[in-house]
C-alpha positions in Angstrom: 159.7 -207.5 -93.1 161.0 -210.0 -96.4 161.3 -209.4 -99.6 159.9 -212.4 -102.0 162.5 -213.7 -104.5 160.6 -212.3 -107.1 162.9 -209.5 -108.6 160.3 -207.5 -110.2 156.5 -207.2 -110.7 154.2 -204.5 -112.5 150.8 -203.4 -110.8 149.4 -204.9 -113.0 150.9 -208.5 -112.4 150.5 -207.6 -108.8 146.6 -207.5 -109.0 146.9 -211.3 -109.9 150.1 -212.5 -108.4 149.5 -215.8 -106.5 152.5 -218.0 -105.1 150.1 -220.8 -103.7 150.6 -219.3 -100.2 148.0 -217.3 -98.3 150.7 -214.7 -97.4 149.8 -211.0 -97.9 152.2 -208.6 -100.0 152.5 -204.8 -100.4 154.1 -203.8 -103.4 156.4 -201.6 -103.6 158.7 -199.9 -106.4 157.9 -203.2 -108.3 159.2 -205.6 -105.6 156.9 -208.1 -103.1 157.1 -207.0 -99.5 155.7 -209.5 -97.4 153.7 -208.8 -94.6 154.0 -210.3 -91.0 151.2 -212.0 -89.6 149.2 -209.4 -87.4 149.1 -210.1 -83.4 146.2 -210.9 -81.5 146.2 -207.1 -80.6 146.3 -205.7 -84.0 143.5 -208.2 -84.8 141.0 -207.1 -81.9 141.8 -203.4 -82.3 141.1 -203.3 -86.1 137.8 -205.4 -85.0 136.7 -202.9 -82.6 137.3 -199.8 -85.6 135.9 -202.1 -88.0 132.3 -202.4 -86.1 132.9 -198.6 -84.6 133.1 -197.2 -88.6 130.3 -199.9 -89.9 128.2 -198.8 -87.0 128.4 -195.0 -87.8 128.0 -195.7 -91.5 124.5 -197.0 -90.5 124.0 -194.3 -88.4 124.5 -192.0 -90.5 122.6 -193.6 -93.0 125.5 -193.6 -95.2 126.2 -195.6 -98.6 129.6 -195.8 -97.7 131.4 -199.0 -97.1 134.5 -200.3 -94.9 137.0 -202.7 -95.8 139.5 -204.6 -94.3 142.7 -205.5 -95.9 141.8 -203.7 -99.6 144.7 -202.5 -101.3 145.5 -199.3 -102.6 147.6 -198.1 -105.4 150.0 -195.1 -104.2 152.2 -195.3 -107.2 152.9 -196.6 -110.7 154.4 -199.8 -109.0 153.3 -199.8 -105.3 150.4 -200.8 -103.5 149.8 -200.9 -100.0 147.2 -203.0 -98.1 145.7 -201.3 -95.4 144.3 -202.2 -92.2 141.0 -200.7 -92.5 139.5 -198.1 -95.4 136.3 -196.4 -96.2 135.4 -195.8 -99.5 132.4 -194.5 -101.6 129.8 -197.2 -103.1 130.7 -195.9 -106.5 134.6 -196.9 -105.5 133.3 -200.6 -104.7 131.2 -200.9 -107.6 134.3 -200.4 -109.9 136.2 -203.2 -108.3 133.3 -206.0 -108.0 134.9 -208.3 -110.1 138.7 -207.2 -109.7 141.4 -207.4 -106.8 140.1 -204.9 -104.0 143.1 -202.4 -104.7 141.5 -198.7 -105.1 143.1 -196.8 -107.6 141.2 -193.1 -106.4 141.8 -192.2 -102.7 139.8 -193.7 -100.1 137.9 -191.3 -98.0 139.9 -192.5 -94.6 142.4 -195.3 -94.2 143.4 -196.8 -90.7 146.7 -198.2 -90.1 147.5 -200.1 -86.7 151.3 -200.0 -85.8 153.1 -203.1 -85.1 156.5 -203.3 -84.3 158.1 -203.8 -87.6 155.7 -201.4 -89.1 156.7 -198.3 -87.5 158.7 -196.8 -90.1 156.2 -197.8 -92.9 152.9 -196.5 -91.1 154.3 -193.1 -89.9 156.7 -192.0 -92.9 156.4 -194.3 -96.0 152.1 -195.0 -96.1 152.1 -191.2 -94.6 154.0 -189.7 -98.0 152.4 -192.0 -100.1 148.6 -191.5 -99.0 149.3 -187.5 -98.9 150.2 -188.3 -102.4 147.6 -190.0 -103.4 145.2 -187.4 -101.7 143.5 -189.6 -98.8 141.7 -186.9 -97.0 141.9 -188.5 -93.5 144.6 -190.9 -92.2 144.8 -192.5 -89.0 147.7 -194.1 -87.2 147.0 -195.8 -84.3 149.6 -196.8 -81.9 149.6 -199.5 -79.3 153.2 -199.2 -79.6 152.7 -195.3 -77.7 149.3 -195.7 -76.9 148.2 -192.7 -78.9 146.2 -192.0 -82.5 147.3 -189.5 -84.8 145.0 -188.4 -87.1 145.8 -187.0 -90.1 144.0 -184.1 -92.1 144.7 -183.7 -95.1 145.3 -179.7 -96.0 147.0 -178.1 -99.0 148.7 -181.5 -100.1 150.4 -182.3 -96.7 148.9 -183.8 -93.1 148.2 -181.8 -90.6 148.4 -184.1 -87.5 146.7 -184.1 -84.2 147.9 -186.7 -81.8 145.1 -188.1 -79.3 146.0 -189.9 -76.3 144.2 -191.6 -72.9 140.6 -190.0 -72.3 140.5 -187.7 -75.3 138.2 -188.4 -78.6 139.1 -188.8 -82.1 138.1 -186.0 -84.1 137.5 -186.9 -87.4 136.4 -184.8 -90.6 134.9 -187.7 -92.3 132.9 -189.3 -89.6 132.2 -185.8 -87.4 129.7 -187.2 -84.9 131.9 -190.3 -84.2 132.5 -190.6 -80.4 135.7 -193.0 -79.9 138.2 -192.1 -77.2 141.3 -193.7 -77.3 141.6 -195.5 -74.3 138.2 -197.9 -75.4 141.0 -198.4 -78.4 143.7 -200.2 -76.9 141.3 -201.9 -74.1 139.5 -203.2 -77.2 142.8 -204.8 -78.0 144.0 -205.8 -74.2 142.2 -209.7 -73.4 143.3 -209.0 -69.4 140.9 -206.1 -69.7 138.1 -208.1 -69.5 136.2 -207.9 -72.6 132.5 -207.8 -73.7 131.0 -208.5 -76.7 
């Protein structure tokens, strides 16, 4: 993770920040942190989960929306980029013509771990999302082939670790049926993908 030369920036400045590149940044305590480009495995896993969550939203006839790489404000001068987040239609309407950085907690956030994001996803985002009162947070970890489902209970996350042929148990999507192996198979081009 590389920090850009900008020494200090406010949340409001972050919302309109453009350095002329296609790089993505998170705002951490007033400093921009460059996010490394994801791997193909990461893209494939996010795509699989995005498709599954959108299909479940449609099946339930819900007005919720699922977004990739949207921001979530987690502090005064702090904003994180999510791999996936599920929000209400009302939350999306509030940002219709603004930067897609949610200031109210999404219903669900999903992060896919990469080698450089282990501490960020397991430690920093976990505590920031809990403080923001995000009710459900999934940490999808292809490095350890496990999914941690964190459910907010009295301000702290209760964690359930799911592996192999176990199904994800989601409070947000109680009828969703995804087996952990399906997620990691989706990210593996050697497994004979079928679309």
